[in-house]
N, CA, C, O and CB atoms as a CASP TS submission, in Angstrom:
PFRMAT TS
TARGET T0000
AUTHOR 0000-0000-0000
METHOD Language model
MODEL 1
PARENT N/A
ATOM      1  N   MET     1     -69.075 -42.252  29.680  1.00  0.00           N
ATOM      2  CA  MET     1     -69.477 -43.775  29.555  1.00  0.00           C
ATOM      3  C   MET     1     -68.753 -44.853  30.289  1.00  0.00           C
ATOM      4  O   MET     1     -67.909 -45.491  29.660  1.00  0.00           O
ATOM      5  CB  MET     1     -69.367 -44.176  28.192  1.00  0.00           C
ATOM      6  N   ARG     2     -68.912 -45.054  31.179  1.00  0.00           N
ATOM      7  CA  ARG     2     -67.908 -45.874  32.224  1.00  0.00           C
ATOM      8  C   ARG     2     -67.729 -47.363  31.905  1.00  0.00           C
ATOM      9  O   ARG     2     -68.468 -48.153  31.317  1.00  0.00           O
ATOM     10  CB  ARG     2     -68.494 -45.831  33.776  1.00  0.00           C
ATOM     11  N   VAL     3     -66.437 -47.516  32.511  1.00  0.00           N
ATOM     12  CA  VAL     3     -66.231 -49.319  31.487  1.00  0.00           C
ATOM     13  C   VAL     3     -65.535 -49.957  32.745  1.00  0.00           C
ATOM     14  O   VAL     3     -64.858 -49.301  33.538  1.00  0.00           O
ATOM     15  CB  VAL     3     -64.788 -49.431  29.571  1.00  0.00           C
ATOM     16  N   GLY     4     -65.755 -51.208  32.836  1.00  0.00           N
ATOM     17  CA  GLY     4     -65.733 -51.963  34.098  1.00  0.00           C
ATOM     18  C   GLY     4     -63.907 -51.677  34.294  1.00  0.00           C
ATOM     19  O   GLY     4     -63.197 -51.265  33.377  1.00  0.00           O
ATOM     20  N   PHE     5     -63.394 -52.018  35.742  1.00  0.00           N
ATOM     21  CA  PHE     5     -62.149 -51.690  36.015  1.00  0.00           C
ATOM     22  C   PHE     5     -61.402 -52.976  35.265  1.00  0.00           C
ATOM     23  O   PHE     5     -60.362 -52.838  34.621  1.00  0.00           O
ATOM     24  CB  PHE     5     -61.906 -51.473  37.651  1.00  0.00           C
ATOM     25  N   MET     6     -62.111 -54.290  35.452  1.00  0.00           N
ATOM     26  CA  MET     6     -61.258 -55.107  35.089  1.00  0.00           C
ATOM     27  C   MET     6     -61.156 -55.423  32.849  1.00  0.00           C
ATOM     28  O   MET     6     -60.362 -56.080  32.176  1.00  0.00           O
ATOM     29  CB  MET     6     -61.828 -56.493  36.203  1.00  0.00           C
ATOM     30  N   ALA     7     -62.396 -54.554  32.449  1.00  0.00           N
ATOM     31  CA  ALA     7     -62.252 -54.793  31.514  1.00  0.00           C
ATOM     32  C   ALA     7     -61.192 -53.213  30.591  1.00  0.00           C
ATOM     33  O   ALA     7     -60.942 -53.032  29.400  1.00  0.00           O
ATOM     34  CB  ALA     7     -63.732 -55.284  31.202  1.00  0.00           C
ATOM     35  N   VAL     8     -60.852 -52.412  31.794  1.00  0.00           N
ATOM     36  CA  VAL     8     -59.841 -51.637  31.181  1.00  0.00           C
ATOM     37  C   VAL     8     -58.832 -52.239  31.304  1.00  0.00           C
ATOM     38  O   VAL     8     -58.111 -52.307  30.309  1.00  0.00           O
ATOM     39  CB  VAL     8     -59.652 -50.438  31.577  1.00  0.00           C
ATOM     40  N   ILE     9     -58.439 -52.839  32.436  1.00  0.00           N
ATOM     41  CA  ILE     9     -56.701 -53.609  32.425  1.00  0.00           C
ATOM     42  C   ILE     9     -56.601 -54.562  31.187  1.00  0.00           C
ATOM     43  O   ILE     9     -55.672 -54.488  30.383  1.00  0.00           O
ATOM     44  CB  ILE     9     -56.318 -54.784  34.010  1.00  0.00           C
ATOM     45  N   ALA    10     -57.535 -55.380  31.102  1.00  0.00           N
ATOM     46  CA  ALA    10     -57.618 -56.566  30.275  1.00  0.00           C
ATOM     47  C   ALA    10     -57.268 -55.887  28.316  1.00  0.00           C
ATOM     48  O   ALA    10     -56.791 -56.485  27.352  1.00  0.00           O
ATOM     49  CB  ALA    10     -59.536 -57.343  30.656  1.00  0.00           C
ATOM     50  N   THR    11     -57.692 -54.695  28.437  1.00  0.00           N
ATOM     51  CA  THR    11     -57.772 -53.744  27.243  1.00  0.00           C
ATOM     52  C   THR    11     -56.212 -53.424  27.379  1.00  0.00           C
ATOM     53  O   THR    11     -55.574 -53.937  26.460  1.00  0.00           O
ATOM     54  CB  THR    11     -58.959 -52.297  27.370  1.00  0.00           C
ATOM     55  N   ARG    12     -55.590 -52.849  28.112  1.00  0.00           N
ATOM     56  CA  ARG    12     -54.420 -52.656  28.094  1.00  0.00           C
ATOM     57  C   ARG    12     -53.090 -53.576  27.878  1.00  0.00           C
ATOM     58  O   ARG    12     -52.072 -53.399  27.210  1.00  0.00           O
ATOM     59  CB  ARG    12     -54.439 -52.181  28.978  1.00  0.00           C
ATOM     60  N   LEU    13     -53.548 -54.679  28.760  1.00  0.00           N
ATOM     61  CA  LEU    13     -52.583 -55.571  28.643  1.00  0.00           C
ATOM     62  C   LEU    13     -52.522 -56.584  27.080  1.00  0.00           C
ATOM     63  O   LEU    13     -51.583 -57.345  26.845  1.00  0.00           O
ATOM     64  CB  LEU    13     -52.810 -56.404  29.959  1.00  0.00           C
ATOM     65  N   ALA    14     -53.549 -56.419  26.270  1.00  0.00           N
ATOM     66  CA  ALA    14     -54.546 -57.132  24.873  1.00  0.00           C
ATOM     67  C   ALA    14     -53.383 -55.906  24.148  1.00  0.00           C
ATOM     68  O   ALA    14     -52.634 -56.475  23.354  1.00  0.00           O
ATOM     69  CB  ALA    14     -57.041 -56.833  24.699  1.00  0.00           C
ATOM     70  N   GLU    15     -53.079 -54.277  24.276  1.00  0.00           N
ATOM     71  CA  GLU    15     -52.578 -54.173  23.549  1.00  0.00           C
ATOM     72  C   GLU    15     -51.307 -54.195  23.648  1.00  0.00           C
ATOM     73  O   GLU    15     -50.568 -53.643  22.832  1.00  0.00           O
ATOM     74  CB  GLU    15     -52.977 -53.535  23.165  1.00  0.00           C
ATOM     75  N   LYS    16     -50.959 -54.756  24.532  1.00  0.00           N
ATOM     76  CA  LYS    16     -49.364 -55.041  24.524  1.00  0.00           C
ATOM     77  C   LYS    16     -49.022 -56.391  23.920  1.00  0.00           C
ATOM     78  O   LYS    16     -47.913 -56.927  23.923  1.00  0.00           O
ATOM     79  CB  LYS    16     -48.736 -55.033  26.044  1.00  0.00           C
ATOM     80  N   GLY    17     -50.475 -56.987  23.254  1.00  0.00           N
ATOM     81  CA  GLY    17     -50.282 -58.722  23.338  1.00  0.00           C
ATOM     82  C   GLY    17     -50.237 -59.687  23.999  1.00  0.00           C
ATOM     83  O   GLY    17     -49.884 -60.773  23.537  1.00  0.00           O
ATOM     84  N   MET    18     -50.644 -59.474  25.437  1.00  0.00           N
ATOM     85  CA  MET    18     -50.742 -60.474  26.615  1.00  0.00           C
ATOM     86  C   MET    18     -52.090 -60.474  26.866  1.00  0.00           C
ATOM     87  O   MET    18     -52.789 -59.462  26.824  1.00  0.00           O
ATOM     88  CB  MET    18     -49.923 -60.131  27.932  1.00  0.00           C
ATOM     89  N   GLY    19     -52.499 -61.642  27.142  1.00  0.00           N
ATOM     90  CA  GLY    19     -53.756 -62.225  26.909  1.00  0.00           C
ATOM     91  C   GLY    19     -53.754 -62.361  28.866  1.00  0.00           C
ATOM     92  O   GLY    19     -52.806 -62.666  29.589  1.00  0.00           O
ATOM     93  N   VAL    20     -54.994 -62.051  29.205  1.00  0.00           N
ATOM     94  CA  VAL    20     -54.749 -62.086  30.608  1.00  0.00           C
ATOM     95  C   VAL    20     -56.292 -62.828  31.054  1.00  0.00           C
ATOM     96  O   VAL    20     -57.342 -62.670  30.431  1.00  0.00           O
ATOM     97  CB  VAL    20     -54.374 -60.379  31.301  1.00  0.00           C
ATOM     98  N   ASN    21     -56.127 -63.569  32.153  1.00  0.00           N
ATOM     99  CA  ASN    21     -57.669 -64.025  32.276  1.00  0.00           C
ATOM    100  C   ASN    21     -57.591 -64.099  34.049  1.00  0.00           C
ATOM    101  O   ASN    21     -56.871 -64.576  34.927  1.00  0.00           O
ATOM    102  CB  ASN    21     -58.121 -65.842  31.300  1.00  0.00           C
ATOM    103  N   PRO    22     -59.323 -62.980  33.847  1.00  0.00           N
ATOM    104  CA  PRO    22     -59.099 -62.489  35.307  1.00  0.00           C
ATOM    105  C   PRO    22     -60.394 -62.919  35.968  1.00  0.00           C
ATOM    106  O   PRO    22     -61.511 -63.074  35.476  1.00  0.00           O
ATOM    107  CB  PRO    22     -58.827 -60.789  35.464  1.00  0.00           C
ATOM    108  N   VAL    23     -59.864 -63.104  37.477  1.00  0.00           N
ATOM    109  CA  VAL    23     -60.764 -63.996  38.550  1.00  0.00           C
ATOM    110  C   VAL    23     -61.315 -63.068  39.193  1.00  0.00           C
ATOM    111  O   VAL    23     -60.718 -62.041  39.516  1.00  0.00           O
ATOM    112  CB  VAL    23     -60.062 -64.996  39.584  1.00  0.00           C
ATOM    113  N   SER    24     -62.237 -63.253  39.396  1.00  0.00           N
ATOM    114  CA  SER    24     -63.067 -62.066  40.481  1.00  0.00           C
ATOM    115  C   SER    24     -63.119 -62.865  41.814  1.00  0.00           C
ATOM    116  O   SER    24     -63.397 -64.064  41.818  1.00  0.00           O
ATOM    117  CB  SER    24     -64.936 -61.572  39.954  1.00  0.00           C
ATOM    118  N   GLY    25     -62.825 -62.113  43.029  1.00  0.00           N
ATOM    119  CA  GLY    25     -62.639 -63.010  44.410  1.00  0.00           C
ATOM    120  C   GLY    25     -63.876 -62.378  45.132  1.00  0.00           C
ATOM    121  O   GLY    25     -64.307 -61.282  44.772  1.00  0.00           O
ATOM    122  N   PHE    26     -64.341 -62.967  45.983  1.00  0.00           N
ATOM    123  CA  PHE    26     -65.024 -61.839  47.250  1.00  0.00           C
ATOM    124  C   PHE    26     -63.645 -61.063  47.957  1.00  0.00           C
ATOM    125  O   PHE    26     -63.994 -60.177  48.738  1.00  0.00           O
ATOM    126  CB  PHE    26     -66.048 -62.917  48.803  1.00  0.00           C
ATOM    127  N   PHE    27     -62.857 -61.149  47.891  1.00  0.00           N
ATOM    128  CA  PHE    27     -62.055 -60.080  48.784  1.00  0.00           C
ATOM    129  C   PHE    27     -61.361 -59.200  47.915  1.00  0.00           C
ATOM    130  O   PHE    27     -61.081 -58.017  48.106  1.00  0.00           O
ATOM    131  CB  PHE    27     -60.975 -60.715  49.781  1.00  0.00           C
ATOM    132  N   HIS    28     -61.102 -59.967  46.875  1.00  0.00           N
ATOM    133  CA  HIS    28     -59.918 -59.377  46.035  1.00  0.00           C
ATOM    134  C   HIS    28     -59.923 -60.051  44.494  1.00  0.00           C
ATOM    135  O   HIS    28     -60.593 -61.071  44.334  1.00  0.00           O
ATOM    136  CB  HIS    28     -58.383 -59.745  46.854  1.00  0.00           C
ATOM    137  N   ASP    29     -59.374 -59.635  43.658  1.00  0.00           N
ATOM    138  CA  ASP    29     -59.103 -60.255  41.825  1.00  0.00           C
ATOM    139  C   ASP    29     -57.908 -60.404  41.769  1.00  0.00           C
ATOM    140  O   ASP    29     -57.046 -59.586  42.089  1.00  0.00           O
ATOM    141  CB  ASP    29     -59.456 -59.258  40.405  1.00  0.00           C
ATOM    142  N   HIS    30     -57.781 -61.382  41.388  1.00  0.00           N
ATOM    143  CA  HIS    30     -56.619 -61.912  40.561  1.00  0.00           C
ATOM    144  C   HIS    30     -56.486 -61.832  39.246  1.00  0.00           C
ATOM    145  O   HIS    30     -57.577 -61.825  38.676  1.00  0.00           O
ATOM    146  CB  HIS    30     -56.475 -63.082  40.706  1.00  0.00           C
ATOM    147  N   LEU    31     -55.313 -61.751  38.354  1.00  0.00           N
ATOM    148  CA  LEU    31     -55.261 -61.580  36.802  1.00  0.00           C
ATOM    149  C   LEU    31     -54.008 -62.773  36.785  1.00  0.00           C
ATOM    150  O   LEU    31     -53.141 -62.969  37.636  1.00  0.00           O
ATOM    151  CB  LEU    31     -54.827 -59.706  36.091  1.00  0.00           C
ATOM    152  N   PHE    32     -54.216 -63.374  35.695  1.00  0.00           N
ATOM    153  CA  PHE    32     -53.256 -64.635  35.428  1.00  0.00           C
ATOM    154  C   PHE    32     -52.830 -64.375  34.262  1.00  0.00           C
ATOM    155  O   PHE    32     -53.631 -64.289  33.331  1.00  0.00           O
ATOM    156  CB  PHE    32     -53.837 -66.077  35.450  1.00  0.00           C
ATOM    157  N   VAL    33     -51.299 -64.176  34.053  1.00  0.00           N
ATOM    158  CA  VAL    33     -50.942 -63.610  32.879  1.00  0.00           C
ATOM    159  C   VAL    33     -49.390 -64.679  32.435  1.00  0.00           C
ATOM    160  O   VAL    33     -48.460 -65.071  33.139  1.00  0.00           O
ATOM    161  CB  VAL    33     -50.700 -61.741  33.186  1.00  0.00           C
ATOM    162  N   PRO    34     -49.618 -64.815  31.356  1.00  0.00           N
ATOM    163  CA  PRO    34     -48.574 -65.567  30.455  1.00  0.00           C
ATOM    164  C   PRO    34     -47.334 -65.683  31.502  1.00  0.00           C
ATOM    165  O   PRO    34     -46.779 -64.668  31.923  1.00  0.00           O
ATOM    166  CB  PRO    34     -48.133 -64.644  28.904  1.00  0.00           C
ATOM    167  N   VAL    35     -46.968 -66.895  31.862  1.00  0.00           N
ATOM    168  CA  VAL    35     -45.614 -67.044  32.454  1.00  0.00           C
ATOM    169  C   VAL    35     -44.435 -66.578  31.527  1.00  0.00           C
ATOM    170  O   VAL    35     -44.252 -66.729  30.319  1.00  0.00           O
ATOM    171  CB  VAL    35     -45.402 -68.518  32.822  1.00  0.00           C
ATOM    172  N   GLY    36     -43.466 -65.764  32.820  1.00  0.00           N
ATOM    173  CA  GLY    36     -42.407 -65.002  32.147  1.00  0.00           C
ATOM    174  C   GLY    36     -42.853 -63.814  31.611  1.00  0.00           C
ATOM    175  O   GLY    36     -42.036 -63.179  30.945  1.00  0.00           O
ATOM    176  N   ARG    37     -43.895 -63.396  31.741  1.00  0.00           N
ATOM    177  CA  ARG    37     -44.675 -61.711  30.955  1.00  0.00           C
ATOM    178  C   ARG    37     -45.297 -60.969  32.582  1.00  0.00           C
ATOM    179  O   ARG    37     -45.943 -59.923  32.525  1.00  0.00           O
ATOM    180  CB  ARG    37     -46.720 -62.179  29.356  1.00  0.00           C
ATOM    181  N   GLU    38     -45.011 -61.644  33.958  1.00  0.00           N
ATOM    182  CA  GLU    38     -45.376 -61.149  35.265  1.00  0.00           C
ATOM    183  C   GLU    38     -44.930 -59.436  35.410  1.00  0.00           C
ATOM    184  O   GLU    38     -45.780 -58.602  35.720  1.00  0.00           O
ATOM    185  CB  GLU    38     -44.563 -62.164  36.422  1.00  0.00           C
ATOM    186  N   GLU    39     -43.356 -59.030  35.116  1.00  0.00           N
ATOM    187  CA  GLU    39     -42.809 -58.098  35.388  1.00  0.00           C
ATOM    188  C   GLU    39     -43.322 -56.988  34.179  1.00  0.00           C
ATOM    189  O   GLU    39     -43.143 -55.794  34.418  1.00  0.00           O
ATOM    190  CB  GLU    39     -41.386 -58.472  35.563  1.00  0.00           C
ATOM    191  N   GLU    40     -43.918 -57.360  32.973  1.00  0.00           N
ATOM    192  CA  GLU    40     -44.393 -56.679  31.834  1.00  0.00           C
ATOM    193  C   GLU    40     -45.485 -55.697  32.343  1.00  0.00           C
ATOM    194  O   GLU    40     -45.580 -54.472  32.266  1.00  0.00           O
ATOM    195  CB  GLU    40     -44.926 -57.689  30.751  1.00  0.00           C
ATOM    196  N   ALA    41     -46.801 -57.296  33.250  1.00  0.00           N
ATOM    197  CA  ALA    41     -48.056 -56.901  33.155  1.00  0.00           C
ATOM    198  C   ALA    41     -47.804 -55.608  34.319  1.00  0.00           C
ATOM    199  O   ALA    41     -48.316 -54.499  34.465  1.00  0.00           O
ATOM    200  CB  ALA    41     -49.245 -58.213  33.476  1.00  0.00           C
ATOM    201  N   MET    42     -46.834 -56.311  34.983  1.00  0.00           N
ATOM    202  CA  MET    42     -46.782 -54.960  36.184  1.00  0.00           C
ATOM    203  C   MET    42     -46.467 -53.600  36.290  1.00  0.00           C
ATOM    204  O   MET    42     -46.865 -52.704  37.035  1.00  0.00           O
ATOM    205  CB  MET    42     -46.055 -55.144  37.016  1.00  0.00           C
ATOM    206  N   GLU    43     -45.505 -53.666  35.198  1.00  0.00           N
ATOM    207  CA  GLU    43     -45.423 -52.003  34.597  1.00  0.00           C
ATOM    208  C   GLU    43     -46.083 -51.828  33.809  1.00  0.00           C
ATOM    209  O   GLU    43     -45.790 -50.827  33.156  1.00  0.00           O
ATOM    210  CB  GLU    43     -44.318 -51.421  34.035  1.00  0.00           C
ATOM    211  N   CYS    44     -47.078 -52.442  33.437  1.00  0.00           N
ATOM    212  CA  CYS    44     -48.529 -51.846  32.838  1.00  0.00           C
ATOM    213  C   CYS    44     -49.345 -51.357  33.343  1.00  0.00           C
ATOM    214  O   CYS    44     -49.902 -50.325  32.971  1.00  0.00           O
ATOM    215  CB  CYS    44     -49.259 -52.483  32.355  1.00  0.00           C
ATOM    216  N   LEU    45     -49.666 -52.210  34.617  1.00  0.00           N
ATOM    217  CA  LEU    45     -50.310 -51.609  35.517  1.00  0.00           C
ATOM    218  C   LEU    45     -50.259 -50.772  36.395  1.00  0.00           C
ATOM    219  O   LEU    45     -51.133 -50.333  37.141  1.00  0.00           O
ATOM    220  CB  LEU    45     -50.572 -52.077  35.886  1.00  0.00           C
ATOM    221  N   GLU    46     -48.669 -50.441  36.246  1.00  0.00           N
ATOM    222  CA  GLU    46     -48.119 -49.202  37.198  1.00  0.00           C
ATOM    223  C   GLU    46     -48.294 -47.831  36.446  1.00  0.00           C
ATOM    224  O   GLU    46     -48.376 -46.715  36.959  1.00  0.00           O
ATOM    225  CB  GLU    46     -46.408 -49.382  37.579  1.00  0.00           C
ATOM    226  N   GLU    47     -48.344 -48.276  34.689  1.00  0.00           N
ATOM    227  CA  GLU    47     -48.602 -46.952  34.068  1.00  0.00           C
ATOM    228  C   GLU    47     -49.560 -46.633  33.979  1.00  0.00           C
ATOM    229  O   GLU    47     -49.718 -45.416  33.891  1.00  0.00           O
ATOM    230  CB  GLU    47     -48.277 -46.705  33.073  1.00  0.00           C
ATOM    231  N   LEU    48     -51.051 -47.730  33.939  1.00  0.00           N
ATOM    232  CA  LEU    48     -52.375 -47.292  34.775  1.00  0.00           C
ATOM    233  C   LEU    48     -52.545 -46.824  35.383  1.00  0.00           C
ATOM    234  O   LEU    48     -53.142 -45.779  35.129  1.00  0.00           O
ATOM    235  CB  LEU    48     -52.962 -47.683  35.238  1.00  0.00           C
ATOM    236  N   ALA    49     -52.196 -47.129  36.746  1.00  0.00           N
ATOM    237  CA  ALA    49     -52.633 -46.328  37.765  1.00  0.00           C
ATOM    238  C   ALA    49     -51.962 -45.240  38.115  1.00  0.00           C
ATOM    239  O   ALA    49     -52.371 -44.544  39.044  1.00  0.00           O
ATOM    240  CB  ALA    49     -52.763 -46.948  38.745  1.00  0.00           C
ATOM    241  N   LYS    50     -50.549 -44.856  37.251  1.00  0.00           N
ATOM    242  CA  LYS    50     -50.127 -43.252  37.102  1.00  0.00           C
ATOM    243  C   LYS    50     -51.253 -42.651  36.132  1.00  0.00           C
ATOM    244  O   LYS    50     -51.942 -41.788  36.676  1.00  0.00           O
ATOM    245  CB  LYS    50     -48.424 -43.002  36.343  1.00  0.00           C
ATOM    246  N   GLU    51     -51.524 -42.897  34.995  1.00  0.00           N
ATOM    247  CA  GLU    51     -52.284 -42.400  34.140  1.00  0.00           C
ATOM    248  C   GLU    51     -53.528 -41.595  35.409  1.00  0.00           C
ATOM    249  O   GLU    51     -53.592 -40.387  35.637  1.00  0.00           O
ATOM    250  CB  GLU    51     -52.812 -43.734  32.965  1.00  0.00           C
ATOM    251  N   ASN    52     -54.263 -42.522  35.964  1.00  0.00           N
ATOM    252  CA  ASN    52     -55.890 -42.428  36.800  1.00  0.00           C
ATOM    253  C   ASN    52     -55.179 -41.372  37.642  1.00  0.00           C
ATOM    254  O   ASN    52     -55.548 -40.205  37.517  1.00  0.00           O
ATOM    255  CB  ASN    52     -56.730 -44.090  37.860  1.00  0.00           C
ATOM    256  N   ARG    53     -54.149 -41.687  38.525  1.00  0.00           N
ATOM    257  CA  ARG    53     -53.504 -40.693  39.221  1.00  0.00           C
ATOM    258  C   ARG    53     -53.473 -39.097  38.775  1.00  0.00           C
ATOM    259  O   ARG    53     -53.951 -38.160  39.414  1.00  0.00           O
ATOM    260  CB  ARG    53     -52.250 -41.171  39.276  1.00  0.00           C
ATOM    261  N   GLU    54     -52.885 -39.051  37.696  1.00  0.00           N
ATOM    262  CA  GLU    54     -52.998 -37.529  36.892  1.00  0.00           C
ATOM    263  C   GLU    54     -54.283 -37.164  36.404  1.00  0.00           C
ATOM    264  O   GLU    54     -54.630 -35.990  36.274  1.00  0.00           O
ATOM    265  CB  GLU    54     -52.106 -37.430  35.584  1.00  0.00           C
ATOM    266  N   THR    55     -55.051 -38.221  36.111  1.00  0.00           N
ATOM    267  CA  THR    55     -56.406 -37.627  35.809  1.00  0.00           C
ATOM    268  C   THR    55     -57.421 -37.129  36.912  1.00  0.00           C
ATOM    269  O   THR    55     -58.418 -36.409  36.848  1.00  0.00           O
ATOM    270  CB  THR    55     -57.097 -38.609  35.084  1.00  0.00           C
ATOM    271  N   MET    56     -56.892 -37.678  37.776  1.00  0.00           N
ATOM    272  CA  MET    56     -57.917 -37.911  38.998  1.00  0.00           C
ATOM    273  C   MET    56     -57.312 -35.935  39.496  1.00  0.00           C
ATOM    274  O   MET    56     -57.931 -34.988  39.980  1.00  0.00           O
ATOM    275  CB  MET    56     -57.352 -39.840  40.521  1.00  0.00           C
ATOM    276  N   LYS    57     -56.243 -36.069  39.162  1.00  0.00           N
ATOM    277  CA  LYS    57     -55.498 -35.081  39.906  1.00  0.00           C
ATOM    278  C   LYS    57     -55.576 -33.328  38.877  1.00  0.00           C
ATOM    279  O   LYS    57     -55.250 -32.188  39.210  1.00  0.00           O
ATOM    280  CB  LYS    57     -53.681 -35.881  40.079  1.00  0.00           C
ATOM    281  N   SER    58     -56.115 -33.847  37.685  1.00  0.00           N
ATOM    282  CA  SER    58     -56.374 -32.777  36.813  1.00  0.00           C
ATOM    283  C   SER    58     -57.321 -32.431  37.143  1.00  0.00           C
ATOM    284  O   SER    58     -57.493 -31.221  37.292  1.00  0.00           O
ATOM    285  CB  SER    58     -56.391 -32.887  35.602  1.00  0.00           C
ATOM    286  N   LYS    59     -58.640 -33.618  37.472  1.00  0.00           N
ATOM    287  CA  LYS    59     -60.027 -32.915  37.777  1.00  0.00           C
ATOM    288  C   LYS    59     -60.260 -32.502  39.053  1.00  0.00           C
ATOM    289  O   LYS    59     -61.368 -32.010  39.269  1.00  0.00           O
ATOM    290  CB  LYS    59     -61.139 -33.730  37.499  1.00  0.00           C
ATOM    291  N   GLU    60     -59.304 -32.601  40.156  1.00  0.00           N
ATOM    292  CA  GLU    60     -59.644 -31.474  41.315  1.00  0.00           C
ATOM    293  C   GLU    60     -59.524 -29.953  40.891  1.00  0.00           C
ATOM    294  O   GLU    60     -59.765 -29.063  41.708  1.00  0.00           O
ATOM    295  CB  GLU    60     -58.597 -31.652  42.583  1.00  0.00           C
TER
END
């Protein structure tokens, strides 16, 4: 089962107790996170990207 990209991100941030307001644009998307938690959100996204790279690498 495939889950949407924004759903994966929103779920991961919610697991850390952070609400997110995703807004999809024509050329790119935006994630609005609570003020003061920007760095925490970026760390979470970097962790998610790393996990995805490792998963893709193991499938090769």
